[in-house]
C-alpha positions in Angstrom: 12.0 -7.2 8.4 10.6 -9.2 5.5 12.7 -9.5 2.4 11.5 -7.3 -0.4 11.4 -8.8 -3.9 12.3 -6.4 -6.7 9.3 -5.2 -8.7 9.0 -6.9 -12.1 8.9 -4.5 -15.0 6.3 -5.9 -17.3 3.6 -4.6 -19.6 1.7 -7.0 -21.9 -1.8 -7.2 -23.4 -5.1 -8.1 -21.8 -8.3 -6.3 -22.6 -10.8 -5.0 -20.1 -13.4 -2.3 -19.5 -13.3 1.0 -17.6 -13.6 1.3 -13.9 -16.9 2.2 -12.2 -18.0 3.3 -8.8 -21.1 4.5 -7.1 -21.5 8.1 -8.1 -18.1 8.5 -9.7 -16.7 8.6 -13.2 -13.3 7.2 -14.3 -10.9 8.7 -11.8 -8.0 10.9 -12.8 -4.8 9.0 -11.9 -2.4 10.3 -14.5 -1.5 9.5 -18.1 -1.6 5.7 -18.9 1.5 4.0 -20.1 1.7 2.7 -23.6 2.9 -0.6 -24.8 6.3 -1.4 -23.3 5.6 0.9 -20.3 6.6 -0.3 -16.8 4.3 -1.5 -14.0 5.4 -1.3 -10.5 6.9 1.3 -8.1 4.6 4.3 -8.0 3.3 4.1 -11.5 -0.4 3.3 -11.9 -3.2 3.3 -14.4 -6.0 5.8 -14.9 -8.7 3.1 -14.7 -10.0 4.1 -18.1 -8.4 1.5 -20.4 -9.7 0.2 -23.7 -13.0 -1.7 -23.5 -13.2 -5.3 -24.5 -16.3 -7.2 -25.6 -15.0 -10.3 -23.7 -14.8 -8.5 -20.3 -17.6 -6.6 -18.7 -17.0 -7.3 -15.0 -16.0 -4.1 -13.3 -15.0 -3.1 -9.8 -16.6 -0.4 -7.6 -14.9 2.3 -5.7 -15.4 2.3 -1.9 -12.9 5.1 -1.5 -11.4 7.1 -4.4 -8.6 9.6 -5.1 -7.2 9.6 -1.6 -3.9 11.4 -1.0 -3.0 9.1 1.9 -1.2 5.8 1.4 -3.6 3.0 2.5 -2.5 -0.4 3.8 -3.4 -3.2 6.2 -6.9 -3.4 4.8 -9.2 -5.6 7.0 -12.8 -6.6 7.0 -14.7 -5.8 10.2 -18.4 -6.8 9.9 -20.0 -4.3 7.5 -16.9 -2.0 7.7 -13.4 -1.9 6.4 -10.5 -0.9 8.7 -7.1 0.3 7.4 -4.0 2.2 8.2 -3.5 5.5 6.4 -0.2 7.3 6.1 0.0 11.1 5.4 3.0 11.3 3.0 3.4 15.0 3.8 4.3 13.8 7.4 1.9 16.4 8.8 0.3 13.7 10.9 1.6 10.2 11.8 -0.1 7.1 10.3 -3.5 6.5 11.8 -6.3 3.9 11.9 -9.4 4.6 9.9 -12.7 2.9 9.2 -15.2 3.2 6.4 -18.5 1.3 5.6 -18.3 -1.2 2.8 -20.7 1.0 0.8 -18.2 3.9 1.0 -20.1 6.0 3.6 -19.1 7.0 7.1 -15.4 7.3 6.9 -14.1 7.8 10.5 -10.7 8.3 12.1 -10.5 5.6 14.8 -7.1 6.6 16.2 -4.2 8.8 15.4 -1.2 8.6 17.8 0.2 11.8 19.3 3.7 13.1 19.7 6.4 10.6 18.8 4.1 7.6 18.9 3.7 5.6 15.7 1.3 2.8 14.7 3.1 0.2 12.6 0.5 -2.4 11.7 -3.0 -3.6 12.6 -5.2 -6.7 12.6 -8.9 -7.0 13.1 -10.2 -9.9 15.2 -13.9 -10.0 16.0 -15.1 -6.5 17.1 -11.6 -5.3 18.0 -8.6 -3.7 16.3 -5.2 -4.8 17.5 -2.1 -2.8 16.5 1.6 -2.5 17.3 2.8 1.0 18.3 6.1 2.4 19.4 7.6 5.6 20.9 10.1 6.7 18.3 11.7 9.1 20.8 12.9 6.2 23.0 16.6 5.4 22.9 15.7 1.9 21.7 12.1 2.0 20.4 10.1 -1.2 20.9 6.6 -2.2 19.8 3.8 -2.4 22.3 0.5 -4.3 21.5 -2.7 -2.2 21.8 -6.3 -2.8 21.1 -9.5 -0.8 20.7 -13.1 -1.5 19.6 -14.0 -1.4 15.9 -16.9 0.8 17.0 -14.4 3.4 18.3 -13.1 4.3 21.8 -9.9 4.7 23.7 -7.1 2.3 22.9 -5.7 0.2 25.8 -2.4 -1.6 26.0 -2.6 -5.4 26.0 -0.1 -7.0 28.4 3.3 -5.5 29.3 5.6 -7.3 26.8 7.8 -5.3 24.4 8.0 -6.5 20.8 10.2 -5.8 17.9 9.4 -6.2 14.2 6.5 -8.5 14.8 4.0 -9.2 12.0 0.5 -10.4 12.4 -0.1 -13.9 10.9 -3.7 -14.4 11.9 -6.1 -15.0 14.8 -8.7 -17.3 16.2 -11.3 -16.8 18.9 -8.7 -16.6 21.6 -5.3 -15.8 20.3 -3.4 -13.5 17.9 -0.5 -15.2 16.0 2.6 -13.2 15.1 6.0 -13.9 13.5 9.4 -12.3 13.7 13.1 -12.8 13.0 15.4 -14.0 15.7 19.2 -13.3 15.9 20.4 -15.8 18.5 19.9 -18.3 17.0 19.2 -16.9 13.5 15.8 -18.0 12.5 12.1 -17.3 12.4 9.9 -17.5 15.5 6.1 -17.7 15.9 4.2 -16.7 19.0 0.6 -16.6 20.1 -0.8 -13.8 22.2 -3.9 -14.1 24.4 -6.3 -11.4 23.2 -7.6 -10.9 26.7 -4.5 -10.9 29.0 -1.7 -10.2 26.5 0.2 -13.3 27.7 2.8 -14.5 25.1 3.6 -18.1 24.3 6.0 -19.5 21.8 4.4 -21.8 19.3 7.2 -22.7 16.9 10.8 -21.7 15.9 12.9 -22.6 12.9 16.6 -21.9 13.0 19.3 -21.3 10.3 16.6 -19.7 8.1 15.8 -16.2 7.0 12.5 -14.4 7.4 9.3 -16.4 7.2 7.4 -15.2 4.2 3.9 -15.7 2.9 2.9 -16.8 6.5 -0.8 -17.4 7.0 -3.1 -19.3 9.3 -5.6 -21.8 7.8 -7.7 -23.9 10.2 -5.3 -25.2 12.8 -2.2 -24.9 10.6 0.2 -22.1 9.9 2.1 -22.3 6.6 5.1 -20.3 5.4 8.2 -20.6 3.4 11.7 -19.5 4.3 15.1 -19.6 2.7 18.4 -20.8 4.1 21.2 -18.5 5.3 24.9 -18.3 4.7 26.1 -21.2 2.4 22.5 -22.5 2.2 21.0 -19.2 0.8 19.9 -21.1 -2.3 17.7 -23.4 -0.3 14.0 -22.6 0.1 11.4 -24.8 1.8 7.7 -24.7 2.7 6.9 -25.3 6.4 3.8 -26.3 8.3 3.0 -26.5 12.0 0.0 -26.7 14.3 -1.0 -23.4 16.0 -1.7 -25.2 19.3 1.9 -26.4 19.7 4.5 -25.2 22.1 8.1 -24.6 21.0 7.7 -27.0 18.1 10.0 -27.3 15.0 7.9 -26.8 11.9 7.6 -29.7 9.5 9.3 -29.2 6.1 7.0 -30.3 3.2 8.6 -32.5 0.6 10.2 -31.1 -2.6 11.2 -27.7 -1.3 9.5 -24.5 -2.5 10.1 -25.2 -6.1 8.0 -28.4 -6.1 4.8 -26.5 -5.4 5.6 -22.9 -6.3 7.8 -23.0 -9.4 8.8 -19.5 -8.5 9.9 -18.2 -5.1 8.3 -14.8 -5.6 5.3 -15.7 -3.6 1.6 -16.7 -3.7 1.3 -19.4 -0.9 -2.3 -19.9 0.3 -4.2 -22.8 1.8 -7.8 -24.0 1.3 -9.6 -26.4 3.7 -8.2 -29.4 1.7 -5.3 -28.1 -0.3 -2.1 -26.0 -0.3 -1.6 -23.9 -3.4 1.2 -21.7 -4.7 1.9 -19.7 -7.8 3.5 -16.7 -9.6 3.1 -17.3 -13.3 1.2 -20.5 -12.9 -0.7 -22.3 -10.1 -0.1 -25.7 -8.5 -2.0 -27.3 -5.6 -1.6 -30.4 -3.6 -2.5 -31.9 -0.2 -1.9 -29.7 2.9 0.9 -32.2 3.7 2.7 -31.4 0.4 1.6 -34.6 -1.4 -0.2 -35.1 -4.7 0.8 -31.8 -6.3 -1.0 -31.0 -9.6 -1.3 -28.1 -12.0 -4.3 -25.9 -11.5 -3.3 -23.1 -14.0 -0.4 -23.9 -16.4 2.7 -21.7 -16.1 3.1 -19.1 -18.8 6.8 -18.5 -19.2 6.3 -15.5 -21.4 3.8 -13.9 -19.1 5.0 -14.6 -15.5 3.0 -11.7 -14.1 -0.3 -12.8 -15.5 -1.1 -15.4 -12.8 -0.3 -14.4 -9.2 -2.0 -16.2 -6.4 -3.3 -13.5 -4.0 -5.9 -15.2 -1.8 -8.2 -18.1 -1.1 -11.8 -18.5 0.1 -13.2 -22.0 0.8 -11.9 -24.0 -2.2 -11.6 -21.0 -4.6 -8.2 -19.5 -5.4 -8.0 -15.8 -6.4 -5.5 -14.7 -9.0 -4.1 -11.3 -10.0 -3.1 -10.6 -13.6 -1.1 -7.3 -13.3 0.3 -7.1 -16.8 -2.1 -4.3 -17.7 -2.6 -2.7 -14.4 -0.5 0.3 -15.5 -3.4 1.0 -18.0 -6.1 0.3 -15.5 -7.0 -3.0 -17.2 -5.5 -5.5 -14.8 -7.6 -8.6 -13.9 -8.7 -10.3 -10.7 -9.9 -13.9 -11.4 -10.8 -17.0 -9.5 -10.5 -20.7 -10.1 -11.4 -23.9 -8.1 -8.4 -25.4 -6.2 -9.1 -28.6 -8.2 -8.8 -26.7 -11.5 -11.3 -25.7 -14.1 -12.5 -22.5 -15.7 -10.9 -19.1 -14.8 -13.8 -16.9 -13.8 -13.5 -13.0 -13.8 -14.0 -11.1 -10.6 -13.0 -7.7 -11.9 -11.0 -6.6 -14.9 -10.4 -2.9 -14.4 -7.6 -2.9 -11.8 -4.8 -0.4 -11.6 -1.7 -1.2 -9.6 -2.6 -3.2 -6.5 -1.0 -1.9 -3.3 1.6 -4.1 -1.5 1.3 -4.5 2.3 3.5 -2.1 4.2 5.8 -3.0 7.1 6.0 -0.2 9.7 3.7 1.8 7.5 6.6 2.4 5.2 8.3 -0.6 3.5 6.4 -2.5 0.8 6.4 -6.3 0.6 6.3 -6.5 -3.1 5.5 -10.2 -3.3 2.3 -9.8 -1.4 -0.8 -7.8 -2.2 -3.6 -5.8 -0.4 -6.4 -8.2 -1.4 -9.0 -9.2 1.3 -11.9 -11.6 0.8 -15.0 -10.9 2.8 -18.3 -12.8 3.2 -19.7 -11.7 -0.1 -17.2 -9.3 -1.8 -13.5 -9.1 -2.5 -11.8 -5.8 -1.5 -8.4 -4.5 -2.5 -6.3 -1.3 -2.4 -5.0 0.3 -5.6 -2.7 3.2 -6.3 -2.8 5.3 -9.5 -0.6 8.0 -11.0 3.1 8.8 -10.6 4.6 10.3 -7.5 4.1 13.0 -6.1 0.5 12.9 -7.5 -0.2 9.3 -6.6 -3.8 8.6 -5.4 -5.1 5.6 -3.4 -8.3 3.7 -3.8 -10.2 1.0 -1.9 -12.3 -1.0 -4.3 -14.7 -4.0 -4.3 -16.3 -6.6 -6.4 -18.7 -9.6 -5.7 -16.6 -12.6 -5.0 
């Protein structure tokens, strides 16, 4: 289970315009918070915050006012695939698909009986997901797949898994991570997408859960803290996805050298590794030559959170006004330069869910496609919270 960072309670000023969507007006997500309100948990904005003459770039709704909790958002050609959880528990979490223009919402798969889908990953024209039988004495995850176009799921291989998390994929393999107990550490495996055969790629011992793990090119990056008496230690690791049982390389300087904050935001570009929560730094993918991309703002640590990368562009979330529906998504070149607006009418951006239940509050449901950025928002306070899938040109 990934460690969950406590939500920061922040609300500071940044101006932006109202939300927009094809054929919809500003959605009703509950009363906005005033100055000094909190951002995080189930609170969200209405998406109708005060306008600003300096910000006119607005997002568009793909899916609006949904009562199901949405997570695991993935781009699949011209479609989006996601996991939806019915909070009334009338049905178990299921896999759905919608066209990027907001049409053609389809239920791809809903498990029956005591079966539960925990997470999904799209690779090519297939959806891969972990599912378990919760009625078993010791439930274990099984790996299943199905076509994005729809069809009957089939089990991939015969291995049983537990608490795996998808890291990425290439043309042949899925890459997953999980915690080990004997020895204590983090392990990374690759799974053949055709046969289901499992191979160990890397393992690091005497560490906690691997966080911010991602595949970039041939490399997998992550950071992990120490355990026991070394709990104050945190390092960034790198290893080649083609290895076998390798020990990941520790990059110089520890997490603090690149990240300043250990709250998250670790992403690679083809030439750099960047990190930031409150400010952004970037250096070589070997940890060398670290420089400042966006200066750290000590008074506004929630204003610059690295949430993704695309080619040499870094995407940043400013969530200080998301409770009012005026949060901002921006981008900047990994070498530095002007901060460019992507959308500036964001409400609270959803955290990824583990086992369709537990939020990872230092990561965000932001996905970068071929031409657009997509993200999941939630608005309003429980029990009237509504979920949205939104988009903006990247």
